[in-house]
N, CA, C, O and CB atoms as a CASP TS submission, in Angstrom:
PFRMAT TS
TARGET T0000
AUTHOR 0000-0000-0000
METHOD Language model
MODEL 1
PARENT N/A
ATOM      1  N   MET     1       5.388 -69.123-138.772  1.00  0.00           N
ATOM      2  CA  MET     1       4.381 -68.512-137.911  1.00  0.00           C
ATOM      3  C   MET     1       4.499 -69.099-136.505  1.00  0.00           C
ATOM      4  O   MET     1       5.158 -70.118-136.297  1.00  0.00           O
ATOM      5  CB  MET     1       2.951 -68.733-138.485  1.00  0.00           C
ATOM      6  N   GLY     2       3.849 -68.435-135.539  1.00  0.00           N
ATOM      7  CA  GLY     2       3.898 -68.921-134.178  1.00  0.00           C
ATOM      8  C   GLY     2       4.930 -68.223-133.318  1.00  0.00           C
ATOM      9  O   GLY     2       4.982 -68.442-132.107  1.00  0.00           O
ATOM     10  N   ARG     3       5.738 -67.400-133.919  1.00  0.00           N
ATOM     11  CA  ARG     3       6.793 -66.688-133.177  1.00  0.00           C
ATOM     12  C   ARG     3       6.220 -65.497-132.414  1.00  0.00           C
ATOM     13  O   ARG     3       6.824 -65.039-131.444  1.00  0.00           O
ATOM     14  CB  ARG     3       7.901 -66.211-134.139  1.00  0.00           C
ATOM     15  N   GLY     4       5.084 -65.000-132.830  1.00  0.00           N
ATOM     16  CA  GLY     4       4.507 -63.796-132.230  1.00  0.00           C
ATOM     17  C   GLY     4       4.246 -63.906-130.743  1.00  0.00           C
ATOM     18  O   GLY     4       4.595 -63.006-129.980  1.00  0.00           O
ATOM     19  N   ARG     5       3.635 -65.003-130.324  1.00  0.00           N
ATOM     20  CA  ARG     5       3.327 -65.161-128.897  1.00  0.00           C
ATOM     21  C   ARG     5       4.587 -65.299-128.066  1.00  0.00           C
ATOM     22  O   ARG     5       4.689 -64.710-126.990  1.00  0.00           O
ATOM     23  CB  ARG     5       2.432 -66.374-128.676  1.00  0.00           C
ATOM     24  N   ALA     6       5.545 -66.071-128.553  1.00  0.00           N
ATOM     25  CA  ALA     6       6.789 -66.265-127.811  1.00  0.00           C
ATOM     26  C   ALA     6       7.533 -64.941-127.665  1.00  0.00           C
ATOM     27  O   ALA     6       8.040 -64.626-126.588  1.00  0.00           O
ATOM     28  CB  ALA     6       7.683 -67.306-128.513  1.00  0.00           C
ATOM     29  N   LYS     7       7.597 -64.172-128.741  1.00  0.00           N
ATOM     30  CA  LYS     7       8.281 -62.883-128.690  1.00  0.00           C
ATOM     31  C   LYS     7       7.550 -61.922-127.759  1.00  0.00           C
ATOM     32  O   LYS     7       8.185 -61.176-127.014  1.00  0.00           O
ATOM     33  CB  LYS     7       8.395 -62.277-130.095  1.00  0.00           C
ATOM     34  N   ALA     8       6.224 -61.936-127.797  1.00  0.00           N
ATOM     35  CA  ALA     8       5.444 -61.060-126.920  1.00  0.00           C
ATOM     36  C   ALA     8       5.689 -61.411-125.453  1.00  0.00           C
ATOM     37  O   ALA     8       5.786 -60.522-124.607  1.00  0.00           O
ATOM     38  CB  ALA     8       3.940 -61.166-127.250  1.00  0.00           C
ATOM     39  N   LYS     9       5.788 -62.700-125.156  1.00  0.00           N
ATOM     40  CA  LYS     9       6.035 -63.116-123.773  1.00  0.00           C
ATOM     41  C   LYS     9       7.433 -62.704-123.333  1.00  0.00           C
ATOM     42  O   LYS     9       7.617 -62.229-122.213  1.00  0.00           O
ATOM     43  CB  LYS     9       5.857 -64.638-123.623  1.00  0.00           C
ATOM     44  N   GLN    10       8.426 -62.884-124.216  1.00  0.00           N
ATOM     45  CA  GLN    10       9.787 -62.476-123.884  1.00  0.00           C
ATOM     46  C   GLN    10       9.857 -60.976-123.628  1.00  0.00           C
ATOM     47  O   GLN    10      10.532 -60.523-122.704  1.00  0.00           O
ATOM     48  CB  GLN    10      10.751 -62.866-125.006  1.00  0.00           C
ATOM     49  N   THR    11       9.155 -60.215-124.454  1.00  0.00           N
ATOM     50  CA  THR    11       9.129 -58.764-124.300  1.00  0.00           C
ATOM     51  C   THR    11       8.487 -58.387-122.967  1.00  0.00           C
ATOM     52  O   THR    11       8.969 -57.494-122.270  1.00  0.00           O
ATOM     53  CB  THR    11       8.368 -58.106-125.469  1.00  0.00           C
ATOM     54  N   LYS    12       7.401 -59.070-122.619  1.00  0.00           N
ATOM     55  CA  LYS    12       6.703 -58.798-121.364  1.00  0.00           C
ATOM     56  C   LYS    12       7.605 -59.096-120.168  1.00  0.00           C
ATOM     57  O   LYS    12       7.688 -58.295-119.236  1.00  0.00           O
ATOM     58  CB  LYS    12       5.412 -59.629-121.276  1.00  0.00           C
ATOM     59  N   VAL    13       8.273 -60.235-120.192  1.00  0.00           N
ATOM     60  CA  VAL    13       9.156 -60.625-119.096  1.00  0.00           C
ATOM     61  C   VAL    13      10.325 -59.648-118.985  1.00  0.00           C
ATOM     62  O   VAL    13      10.689 -59.234-117.884  1.00  0.00           O
ATOM     63  CB  VAL    13       9.676 -62.064-119.301  1.00  0.00           C
ATOM     64  N   ALA    14      10.904 -59.285-120.109  1.00  0.00           N
ATOM     65  CA  ALA    14      12.029 -58.346-120.094  1.00  0.00           C
ATOM     66  C   ALA    14      11.602 -56.998-119.537  1.00  0.00           C
ATOM     67  O   ALA    14      12.338 -56.383-118.765  1.00  0.00           O
ATOM     68  CB  ALA    14      12.607 -58.173-121.505  1.00  0.00           C
ATOM     69  N   ARG    15      10.440 -56.544-119.914  1.00  0.00           N
ATOM     70  CA  ARG    15       9.931 -55.262-119.421  1.00  0.00           C
ATOM     71  C   ARG    15       9.694 -55.316-117.918  1.00  0.00           C
ATOM     72  O   ARG    15      10.000 -54.360-117.207  1.00  0.00           O
ATOM     73  CB  ARG    15       8.632 -54.881-120.147  1.00  0.00           C
ATOM     74  N   GLU    16       9.148 -56.437-117.426  1.00  0.00           N
ATOM     75  CA  GLU    16       8.911 -56.587-115.989  1.00  0.00           C
ATOM     76  C   GLU    16      10.230 -56.556-115.223  1.00  0.00           C
ATOM     77  O   GLU    16      10.333 -55.920-114.174  1.00  0.00           O
ATOM     78  CB  GLU    16       8.156 -57.901-115.697  1.00  0.00           C
ATOM     79  N   LEU    17      11.233 -57.243-115.752  1.00  0.00           N
ATOM     80  CA  LEU    17      12.534 -57.253-115.084  1.00  0.00           C
ATOM     81  C   LEU    17      13.184 -55.875-115.092  1.00  0.00           C
ATOM     82  O   LEU    17      13.828 -55.476-114.121  1.00  0.00           O
ATOM     83  CB  LEU    17      13.458 -58.262-115.749  1.00  0.00           C
ATOM     84  N   LYS    18      13.011 -55.159-116.185  1.00  0.00           N
ATOM     85  CA  LYS    18      13.641 -53.845-116.315  1.00  0.00           C
ATOM     86  C   LYS    18      13.017 -52.813-115.383  1.00  0.00           C
ATOM     87  O   LYS    18      13.729 -52.019-114.768  1.00  0.00           O
ATOM     88  CB  LYS    18      13.546 -53.361-117.749  1.00  0.00           C
ATOM     89  N   TYR    19      11.698 -52.820-115.278  1.00  0.00           N
ATOM     90  CA  TYR    19      11.022 -51.759-114.549  1.00  0.00           C
ATOM     91  C   TYR    19      10.571 -52.143-113.147  1.00  0.00           C
ATOM     92  O   TYR    19      10.102 -51.279-112.407  1.00  0.00           O
ATOM     93  CB  TYR    19       9.853 -51.309-115.322  1.00  0.00           C
ATOM     94  N   ALA    20      10.696 -53.411-112.756  1.00  0.00           N
ATOM     95  CA  ALA    20      10.286 -53.822-111.417  1.00  0.00           C
ATOM     96  C   ALA    20      11.282 -53.292-110.393  1.00  0.00           C
ATOM     97  O   ALA    20      12.478 -53.199-110.669  1.00  0.00           O
ATOM     98  CB  ALA    20      10.174 -55.365-111.323  1.00  0.00           C
ATOM     99  N   HIS    21      10.796 -52.955-109.238  1.00  0.00           N
ATOM    100  CA  HIS    21      11.651 -52.475-108.162  1.00  0.00           C
ATOM    101  C   HIS    21      11.859 -53.634-107.200  1.00  0.00           C
ATOM    102  O   HIS    21      10.963 -53.996-106.437  1.00  0.00           O
ATOM    103  CB  HIS    21      11.027 -51.226-107.434  1.00  0.00           C
ATOM    104  N   HIS    22      13.041 -54.203-107.249  1.00  0.00           N
ATOM    105  CA  HIS    22      13.354 -55.345-106.406  1.00  0.00           C
ATOM    106  C   HIS    22      14.049 -54.860-105.150  1.00  0.00           C
ATOM    107  O   HIS    22      15.008 -54.091-105.211  1.00  0.00           O
ATOM    108  CB  HIS    22      14.231 -56.369-107.158  1.00  0.00           C
ATOM    109  N   ASP    23      13.551 -55.319-104.008  1.00  0.00           N
ATOM    110  CA  ASP    23      14.216 -55.004-102.752  1.00  0.00           C
ATOM    111  C   ASP    23      15.330 -56.020-102.543  1.00  0.00           C
ATOM    112  O   ASP    23      15.104 -57.227-102.632  1.00  0.00           O
ATOM    113  CB  ASP    23      13.209 -55.011-101.553  1.00  0.00           C
ATOM    114  N   LEU    24      16.513 -55.535-102.270  1.00  0.00           N
ATOM    115  CA  LEU    24      17.667 -56.404-102.130  1.00  0.00           C
ATOM    116  C   LEU    24      18.111 -56.405-100.676  1.00  0.00           C
ATOM    117  O   LEU    24      18.523 -55.376-100.139  1.00  0.00           O
ATOM    118  CB  LEU    24      18.819 -55.956-103.061  1.00  0.00           C
ATOM    119  N   ASP    25      18.024 -57.566-100.047  1.00  0.00           N
ATOM    120  CA  ASP    25      18.478 -57.723 -98.675  1.00  0.00           C
ATOM    121  C   ASP    25      19.920 -58.227 -98.725  1.00  0.00           C
ATOM    122  O   ASP    25      20.160 -59.426 -98.869  1.00  0.00           O
ATOM    123  CB  ASP    25      17.548 -58.705 -97.866  1.00  0.00           C
ATOM    124  N   VAL    26      20.866 -57.314 -98.606  1.00  0.00           N
ATOM    125  CA  VAL    26      22.269 -57.640 -98.780  1.00  0.00           C
ATOM    126  C   VAL    26      22.747 -58.620 -97.705  1.00  0.00           C
ATOM    127  O   VAL    26      23.493 -59.551 -98.007  1.00  0.00           O
ATOM    128  CB  VAL    26      23.111 -56.368 -98.749  1.00  0.00           C
ATOM    129  N   GLU    27      22.330 -58.420 -96.476  1.00  0.00           N
ATOM    130  CA  GLU    27      22.785 -59.302 -95.395  1.00  0.00           C
ATOM    131  C   GLU    27      22.305 -60.736 -95.622  1.00  0.00           C
ATOM    132  O   GLU    27      23.063 -61.688 -95.437  1.00  0.00           O
ATOM    133  CB  GLU    27      22.283 -58.786 -94.031  1.00  0.00           C
ATOM    134  N   ARG    28      21.053 -60.881 -96.021  1.00  0.00           N
ATOM    135  CA  ARG    28      20.511 -62.218 -96.268  1.00  0.00           C
ATOM    136  C   ARG    28      21.217 -62.884 -97.442  1.00  0.00           C
ATOM    137  O   ARG    28      21.526 -64.075 -97.395  1.00  0.00           O
ATOM    138  CB  ARG    28      19.003 -62.145 -96.534  1.00  0.00           C
ATOM    139  N   LEU    29      21.470 -62.117 -98.490  1.00  0.00           N
ATOM    140  CA  LEU    29      22.163 -62.641 -99.653  1.00  0.00           C
ATOM    141  C   LEU    29      23.579 -63.082 -99.284  1.00  0.00           C
ATOM    142  O   LEU    29      24.050 -64.122 -99.744  1.00  0.00           O
ATOM    143  CB  LEU    29      22.204 -61.590-100.768  1.00  0.00           C
ATOM    144  N   THR    30      24.250 -62.293 -98.456  1.00  0.00           N
ATOM    145  CA  THR    30      25.601 -62.630 -98.023  1.00  0.00           C
ATOM    146  C   THR    30      25.605 -63.931 -97.238  1.00  0.00           C
ATOM    147  O   THR    30      26.486 -64.770 -97.424  1.00  0.00           O
ATOM    148  CB  THR    30      26.193 -61.502 -97.179  1.00  0.00           C
ATOM    149  N   LYS    31      24.620 -64.101 -96.360  1.00  0.00           N
ATOM    150  CA  LYS    31      24.533 -65.330 -95.574  1.00  0.00           C
ATOM    151  C   LYS    31      24.279 -66.527 -96.473  1.00  0.00           C
ATOM    152  O   LYS    31      24.862 -67.591 -96.266  1.00  0.00           O
ATOM    153  CB  LYS    31      23.429 -65.218 -94.520  1.00  0.00           C
ATOM    154  N   GLU    32      23.415 -66.368 -97.469  1.00  0.00           N
ATOM    155  CA  GLU    32      23.093 -67.470 -98.375  1.00  0.00           C
ATOM    156  C   GLU    32      24.320 -67.865 -99.196  1.00  0.00           C
ATOM    157  O   GLU    32      24.523 -69.044 -99.486  1.00  0.00           O
ATOM    158  CB  GLU    32      21.928 -67.082 -99.307  1.00  0.00           C
ATOM    159  N   LEU    33      25.126 -66.894 -99.563  1.00  0.00           N
ATOM    160  CA  LEU    33      26.313 -67.184-100.358  1.00  0.00           C
ATOM    161  C   LEU    33      27.477 -67.655 -99.497  1.00  0.00           C
ATOM    162  O   LEU    33      28.501 -68.098-100.017  1.00  0.00           O
ATOM    163  CB  LEU    33      26.722 -65.958-101.146  1.00  0.00           C
ATOM    164  N   GLY    34      27.318 -67.560 -98.173  1.00  0.00           N
ATOM    165  CA  GLY    34      28.348 -68.042 -97.270  1.00  0.00           C
ATOM    166  C   GLY    34      29.539 -67.122 -97.156  1.00  0.00           C
ATOM    167  O   GLY    34      30.620 -67.551 -96.753  1.00  0.00           O
ATOM    168  N   GLY    35      29.356 -65.866 -97.504  1.00  0.00           N
ATOM    169  CA  GLY    35      30.459 -64.912 -97.457  1.00  0.00           C
ATOM    170  C   GLY    35      30.467 -64.120 -96.175  1.00  0.00           C
ATOM    171  O   GLY    35      29.629 -64.314 -95.294  1.00  0.00           O
ATOM    172  N   SER    36      31.411 -63.240 -96.087  1.00  0.00           N
ATOM    173  CA  SER    36      31.537 -62.354 -94.945  1.00  0.00           C
ATOM    174  C   SER    36      30.694 -61.114 -95.176  1.00  0.00           C
ATOM    175  O   SER    36      30.503 -60.691 -96.316  1.00  0.00           O
ATOM    176  CB  SER    36      33.009 -61.976 -94.700  1.00  0.00           C
ATOM    177  N   SER    37      30.190 -60.533 -94.103  1.00  0.00           N
ATOM    178  CA  SER    37      29.367 -59.335 -94.249  1.00  0.00           C
ATOM    179  C   SER    37      30.214 -58.070 -94.303  1.00  0.00           C
ATOM    180  O   SER    37      29.683 -56.978 -94.507  1.00  0.00           O
ATOM    181  CB  SER    37      28.373 -59.242 -93.105  1.00  0.00           C
ATOM    182  N   SER    38      31.519 -58.204 -94.122  1.00  0.00           N
ATOM    183  CA  SER    38      32.408 -57.052 -94.149  1.00  0.00           C
ATOM    184  C   SER    38      32.933 -56.817 -95.557  1.00  0.00           C
ATOM    185  O   SER    38      33.355 -57.756 -96.232  1.00  0.00           O
ATOM    186  CB  SER    38      33.571 -57.247 -93.174  1.00  0.00           C
ATOM    187  N   ARG    39      32.908 -55.568 -95.998  1.00  0.00           N
ATOM    188  CA  ARG    39      33.414 -55.237 -97.323  1.00  0.00           C
ATOM    189  C   ARG    39      34.935 -55.136 -97.315  1.00  0.00           C
ATOM    190  O   ARG    39      35.548 -55.028 -98.377  1.00  0.00           O
ATOM    191  CB  ARG    39      32.799 -53.927 -97.816  1.00  0.00           C
ATOM    192  N   ASP    40      35.563 -55.170 -96.122  1.00  0.00           N
ATOM    193  CA  ASP    40      37.012 -55.087 -96.031  1.00  0.00           C
ATOM    194  C   ASP    40      37.685 -56.328 -96.603  1.00  0.00           C
ATOM    195  O   ASP    40      38.860 -56.284 -96.968  1.00  0.00           O
ATOM    196  CB  ASP    40      37.433 -54.887 -94.589  1.00  0.00           C
ATOM    197  N   ASP    41      36.943 -57.443 -96.684  1.00  0.00           N
ATOM    198  CA  ASP    41      37.501 -58.693 -97.180  1.00  0.00           C
ATOM    199  C   ASP    41      37.575 -58.748 -98.691  1.00  0.00           C
ATOM    200  O   ASP    41      38.214 -59.643 -99.244  1.00  0.00           O
ATOM    201  CB  ASP    41      36.693 -59.845 -96.682  1.00  0.00           C
ATOM    202  N   ILE    42      36.935 -57.809 -99.373  1.00  0.00           N
ATOM    203  CA  ILE    42      36.901 -57.823-100.828  1.00  0.00           C
ATOM    204  C   ILE    42      38.173 -57.168-101.359  1.00  0.00           C
ATOM    205  O   ILE    42      38.455 -56.016-101.030  1.00  0.00           O
ATOM    206  CB  ILE    42      35.634 -57.097-101.365  1.00  0.00           C
ATOM    207  N   PRO    43      38.941 -57.883-102.173  1.00  0.00           N
ATOM    208  CA  PRO    43      40.172 -57.283-102.710  1.00  0.00           C
ATOM    209  C   PRO    43      39.833 -56.188-103.712  1.00  0.00           C
ATOM    210  O   PRO    43      38.784 -56.241-104.354  1.00  0.00           O
ATOM    211  CB  PRO    43      41.063 -58.361-103.378  1.00  0.00           C
ATOM    212  N   PRO    44      40.704 -55.199-103.853  1.00  0.00           N
ATOM    213  CA  PRO    44      40.444 -54.122-104.821  1.00  0.00           C
ATOM    214  C   PRO    44      40.462 -54.669-106.243  1.00  0.00           C
ATOM    215  O   PRO    44      41.196 -55.608-106.550  1.00  0.00           O
ATOM    216  CB  PRO    44      41.488 -52.990-104.674  1.00  0.00           C
ATOM    217  N   ALA    45      39.659 -54.081-107.091  1.00  0.00           N
ATOM    218  CA  ALA    45      39.592 -54.512-108.486  1.00  0.00           C
ATOM    219  C   ALA    45      40.899 -54.175-109.180  1.00  0.00           C
ATOM    220  O   ALA    45      41.466 -53.100-108.983  1.00  0.00           O
ATOM    221  CB  ALA    45      38.398 -53.849-109.217  1.00  0.00           C
ATOM    222  N   SER    46      41.364 -55.106-109.992  1.00  0.00           N
ATOM    223  CA  SER    46      42.597 -54.854-110.721  1.00  0.00           C
ATOM    224  C   SER    46      42.287 -54.027-111.958  1.00  0.00           C
ATOM    225  O   SER    46      41.177 -54.060-112.489  1.00  0.00           O
ATOM    226  CB  SER    46      43.296 -56.178-111.106  1.00  0.00           C
ATOM    227  N   SER    47      43.277 -53.297-112.397  1.00  0.00           N
ATOM    228  CA  SER    47      43.106 -52.461-113.580  1.00  0.00           C
ATOM    229  C   SER    47      43.132 -53.333-114.822  1.00  0.00           C
ATOM    230  O   SER    47      43.966 -54.231-114.933  1.00  0.00           O
ATOM    231  CB  SER    47      44.202 -51.374-113.656  1.00  0.00           C
ATOM    232  N   HIS    48      42.236 -53.081-115.746  1.00  0.00           N
ATOM    233  CA  HIS    48      42.163 -53.860-116.974  1.00  0.00           C
ATOM    234  C   HIS    48      42.831 -53.135-118.135  1.00  0.00           C
ATOM    235  O   HIS    48      42.644 -53.502-119.295  1.00  0.00           O
ATOM    236  CB  HIS    48      40.715 -54.166-117.315  1.00  0.00           C
ATOM    237  N   GLU    49      43.613 -52.102-117.818  1.00  0.00           N
ATOM    238  CA  GLU    49      44.297 -51.365-118.866  1.00  0.00           C
ATOM    239  C   GLU    49      45.513 -52.163-119.316  1.00  0.00           C
ATOM    240  O   GLU    49      46.240 -52.703-118.483  1.00  0.00           O
ATOM    241  CB  GLU    49      44.708 -49.952-118.377  1.00  0.00           C
ATOM    242  N   PRO    50      45.739 -52.243-120.614  1.00  0.00           N
ATOM    243  CA  PRO    50      46.907 -52.989-121.081  1.00  0.00           C
ATOM    244  C   PRO    50      48.200 -52.263-120.692  1.00  0.00           C
ATOM    245  O   PRO    50      48.253 -51.034-120.641  1.00  0.00           O
ATOM    246  CB  PRO    50      46.844 -53.187-122.614  1.00  0.00           C
ATOM    247  N   GLU    51      49.236 -53.058-120.419  1.00  0.00           N
ATOM    248  CA  GLU    51      50.512 -52.466-120.062  1.00  0.00           C
ATOM    249  C   GLU    51      51.122 -51.817-121.312  1.00  0.00           C
ATOM    250  O   GLU    51      50.928 -52.287-122.433  1.00  0.00           O
ATOM    251  CB  GLU    51      51.474 -53.536-119.456  1.00  0.00           C
ATOM    252  N   SER    52      51.850 -50.742-121.091  1.00  0.00           N
ATOM    253  CA  SER    52      52.453 -50.075-122.249  1.00  0.00           C
ATOM    254  C   SER    52      53.582 -50.945-122.799  1.00  0.00           C
ATOM    255  O   SER    52      54.361 -51.532-122.048  1.00  0.00           O
ATOM    256  CB  SER    52      52.986 -48.656-121.865  1.00  0.00           C
ATOM    257  N   GLU    53      53.647 -51.010-124.115  1.00  0.00           N
ATOM    258  CA  GLU    53      54.665 -51.819-124.767  1.00  0.00           C
ATOM    259  C   GLU    53      55.880 -50.960-125.075  1.00  0.00           C
ATOM    260  O   GLU    53      55.735 -49.771-125.359  1.00  0.00           O
ATOM    261  CB  GLU    53      54.116 -52.464-126.053  1.00  0.00           C
ATOM    262  N   PRO    54      57.076 -51.539-125.024  1.00  0.00           N
ATOM    263  CA  PRO    54      58.279 -50.758-125.345  1.00  0.00           C
ATOM    264  C   PRO    54      58.269 -50.328-126.812  1.00  0.00           C
ATOM    265  O   PRO    54      57.796 -51.060-127.681  1.00  0.00           O
ATOM    266  CB  PRO    54      59.554 -51.577-125.041  1.00  0.00           C
ATOM    267  N   ALA    55      58.793 -49.142-127.071  1.00  0.00           N
ATOM    268  CA  ALA    55      58.849 -48.627-128.445  1.00  0.00           C
ATOM    269  C   ALA    55      59.911 -49.377-129.226  1.00  0.00           C
ATOM    270  O   ALA    55      60.954 -49.736-128.681  1.00  0.00           O
ATOM    271  CB  ALA    55      59.141 -47.105-128.460  1.00  0.00           C
ATOM    272  N   HIS    56      59.651 -49.609-130.487  1.00  0.00           N
ATOM    273  CA  HIS    56      60.592 -50.331-131.351  1.00  0.00           C
ATOM    274  C   HIS    56      61.414 -49.364-132.165  1.00  0.00           C
ATOM    275  O   HIS    56      62.262 -49.784-132.952  1.00  0.00           O
ATOM    276  CB  HIS    56      59.854 -51.297-132.277  1.00  0.00           C
TER
END
């Protein structure tokens, strides 16, 4: 016993995070992380597809 309150609180917190509308200040976040504000500096994402194997 005693799990009910903890689970209810976790559910409440999860629901708040899911449905809350957070304003995101990208410029401020970039400054805090010490990065560049230009998206040109970000390398393109690599493909995660496996390379084709030679037929045996």
